[in-house]
Each structure stands twice: as C-alpha cells, then as structure tokens.
Backbone bond lengths (Angstrom), bond angles and torsions (degrees), N, CA, C in turn:
res aa  C-N    CA-C-N  psi(-1)  N-CA   C-N-CA  omega(-1)  CA-C   N-CA-C  phi
1 X - - - 1.455 - - 1.526 110.70 -
2 X 1.332 116.17 -45.27 1.452 120.49 -179.16 1.530 110.31 -64.00
3 X 1.317 117.18 -34.49 1.457 121.35 179.38 1.535 110.00 -64.28
4 X 1.322 118.25 -40.06 1.461 121.46 178.41 1.524 111.09 -67.79
5 X 1.321 115.99 -35.84 1.460 120.13 177.66 1.524 110.00 -62.77
6 X 1.342 116.69 -45.95 1.464 120.14 179.19 1.523 111.07 -62.55
7 X 1.317 116.99 -42.78 1.451 120.85 179.42 1.529 110.97 -63.96
8 X 1.312 116.57 -40.98 1.469 120.47 177.02 1.515 111.53 -64.46
9 X 1.318 116.51 -41.06 1.461 120.55 178.21 1.527 110.52 -63.56
10 X 1.334 116.13 -41.41 1.460 121.10 179.18 1.531 110.48 -59.97
11 X 1.326 117.84 -47.42 1.467 120.77 -179.27 1.524 111.36 -67.87
12 X 1.307 117.54 -34.96 1.462 120.48 176.76 1.522 110.06 -66.01
13 X 1.327 115.98 -41.50 1.464 120.77 177.48 1.525 110.43 -60.01
14 X 1.324 116.50 -48.94 1.466 120.10 179.25 1.525 111.29 -61.90
15 X 1.315 116.93 -40.24 1.460 120.63 -179.75 1.514 112.79 -63.77
16 X 1.313 116.68 -32.73 1.464 120.32 -178.84 1.523 112.90 -83.73
17 X 1.316 117.42 -41.73 1.459 120.43 -170.23 1.523 115.29 -102.80
18 X 1.316 118.56 -23.49 1.457 119.67 -178.81 1.523 112.60 -62.80
19 X 1.341 120.14 -43.61 1.466 118.48 177.67 1.525 112.68 -59.62
20 X 1.304 117.90 -37.24 1.465 120.67 179.03 1.522 110.80 -67.38
21 X 1.331 117.46 -39.15 1.459 120.37 179.71 1.527 111.23 -68.30
22 X 1.315 117.16 -40.11 1.460 121.04 179.16 1.515 109.81 -67.47
23 X 1.331 117.34 -42.57 1.457 121.76 -179.27 1.523 110.68 -62.97
24 X 1.318 117.88 -42.17 1.466 121.25 -179.87 1.519 110.54 -65.44
25 X 1.302 117.40 -34.27 1.460 120.49 -178.46 1.522 112.13 -74.73
26 X 1.326 118.16 -17.06 1.455 120.22 -176.73 1.524 112.90 -81.71
27 X 1.321 118.17 -11.70 1.457 120.32 178.16 1.521 110.02 -82.59
28 X 1.330 117.21 134.21 1.467 119.19 176.69 1.523 110.62 -69.27
29 X 1.306 115.40 150.90 1.457 120.92 -179.00 1.516 109.46 -130.91
30 X 1.318 116.20 147.56 1.456 121.68 175.52 1.521 107.80 -141.70
31 X 1.309 116.25 141.75 1.454 120.93 177.98 1.529 108.35 -129.23
32 X 1.310 115.58 120.46 1.452 121.23 177.10 1.526 108.64 -91.51
33 X 1.318 116.03 137.92 1.461 121.52 178.66 1.515 107.11 -114.89
34 X 1.322 115.78 120.78 1.457 121.89 -174.86 1.519 111.13 -111.66
35 X 1.320 115.65 125.66 1.461 121.29 173.12 1.520 106.82 -80.97
36 X 1.308 116.99 111.15 1.468 121.45 -178.86 1.526 110.72 -109.89
37 X 1.321 116.27 23.89 1.460 119.92 -179.07 1.522 110.50 -79.54
38 X 1.298 115.52 174.17 1.457 121.44 -179.46 1.516 113.70 -61.17
39 X 1.327 117.64 -23.97 1.465 120.26 179.57 1.528 112.03 -64.97
40 X 1.313 117.09 -17.76 1.472 120.70 178.80 1.524 111.64 -74.36
41 X 1.331 117.78 -4.87 1.464 121.29 175.75 1.528 112.43 -86.34
42 X 1.325 116.95 -7.68 1.459 120.74 177.88 1.529 109.60 -64.15
43 X 1.326 115.31 144.80 1.457 120.97 -178.46 1.526 110.51 -85.88
44 X 1.326 115.09 135.25 1.463 122.32 176.75 1.521 107.02 -141.76
45 X 1.315 117.28 118.85 1.461 120.40 177.77 1.516 113.89 62.99
46 X 1.323 118.18 31.40 1.455 121.40 176.81 1.520 115.24 88.09
47 X 1.325 117.98 1.76 1.470 120.73 176.05 1.518 109.01 -144.36
48 X 1.323 115.90 165.51 1.460 119.14 -179.47 1.524 110.18 -72.95
49 X 1.311 114.75 160.03 1.467 119.33 176.27 1.529 110.40 -60.61
50 X 1.339 116.79 -36.88 1.465 120.24 178.94 1.528 110.52 -63.43
51 X 1.325 117.64 -43.15 1.468 120.39 177.07 1.525 110.96 -61.79
52 X 1.327 116.32 -39.88 1.464 120.19 177.82 1.529 110.76 -64.13
53 X 1.329 116.68 -41.83 1.467 120.33 178.29 1.523 110.84 -63.35
54 X 1.330 117.43 -41.59 1.466 120.93 178.03 1.527 110.80 -63.41
55 X 1.333 116.53 -40.21 1.468 119.65 178.00 1.524 111.38 -61.46
56 X 1.325 115.99 -44.26 1.463 120.27 179.99 1.527 110.27 -63.65
57 X 1.334 116.78 -45.66 1.469 120.08 -179.87 1.521 111.28 -62.33
58 X 1.340 117.16 -38.43 1.471 119.56 -179.38 1.524 111.62 -68.41
59 X 1.321 117.45 -18.21 1.460 120.66 175.51 1.526 111.99 -89.45
60 X 1.326 116.61 -37.03 1.466 120.81 -174.94 1.527 112.63 -78.05
61 X 1.312 117.43 -49.57 1.474 121.18 -171.35 1.538 112.69 -60.60
62 X 1.330 120.52 -45.86 1.470 118.30 179.46 1.529 113.65 -62.15
63 X 1.323 117.47 -22.04 1.461 120.42 -179.90 1.513 114.66 -84.30
64 X 1.325 117.63 -5.05 1.459 120.86 179.04 1.520 110.59 -74.61
65 X 1.311 115.41 146.60 1.468 120.57 176.67 1.527 109.69 -64.48
66 X 1.326 117.70 148.53 1.470 120.74 -177.25 1.526 114.35 -60.81
67 X 1.325 118.22 -26.57 1.465 119.94 -177.62 1.526 113.11 -83.50
68 X 1.320 117.85 -4.22 1.458 121.19 179.94 1.521 109.67 -74.08
69 X 1.323 115.48 128.17 1.464 121.25 174.66 1.522 107.26 -83.67
70 X 1.322 117.09 127.41 1.454 122.00 -174.59 1.523 110.30 -115.96
71 X 1.322 115.51 136.48 1.455 121.45 175.75 1.513 109.64 -127.93
72 X 1.310 115.78 156.09 1.458 121.91 177.67 1.519 108.38 -136.18
73 X 1.332 115.64 127.89 1.454 121.77 176.34 1.520 106.95 -121.40
74 X 1.318 116.18 125.88 1.460 120.80 177.18 1.520 108.59 -112.83
75 X 1.312 115.58 142.03 1.466 119.54 176.52 1.515 108.86 -133.85
76 X 1.315 115.92 157.16 1.450 122.10 178.35 1.517 113.06 77.10
77 X 1.312 117.42 22.53 1.465 121.67 -173.66 1.528 113.15 -105.36
78 X 1.286 117.85 20.47 1.463 120.34 -178.34 1.525 112.16 -74.30
79 X 1.321 115.95 -23.67 1.469 120.16 178.16 1.516 109.76 -101.33
80 X 1.330 115.97 166.10 1.456 121.61 177.70 1.526 108.59 -73.07
81 X 1.333 117.53 115.39 1.469 119.83 179.55 1.521 109.97 -136.49
82 X 1.292 116.55 59.56 1.462 120.15 179.90 1.448 108.37 -82.12
C-alpha cells in the first residue's frame, strides 16, 4: 500500500511541476559579460572602451525578442572606473 502511495505521489509531483520545468526551458536565454575594469577607460576610436561597450549594448538589447531572458555579469568593477 505504501509503495502505491509513493508511486502516486511521484506521478502527481511530475504532473504538477514537469510542465513548468519544460516551459521555463523553452525560453531562450542570453548572458552578457561586461569587463568593468580600469582597462575599459582606454581610448579607442575617440571614446573609451566602456562607452563603446555601452553603445553596442544599447543597439543589441532593444533588438532582442521579448521572451528572451537576459542576464548581465560584470567583473573587475571593485575600483572606481567611471
């Protein structure tokens, strides 16, 4: 009897949570990695590397589909690098 209860619980669990897991996996994801270290203050083409990165991001992000999950990871930003 207890074995049937466990099996029933297992199928109920899958029935409730599996559709949510499959649905979440169907959305595309993108993660941008930003170098925020002091080297981004170097000048390239009349502007800083950071300004160039911001320009690129301002062009790319608005063009993404609304269902795309977007992440941003910055590294090297422990110091002041405005």
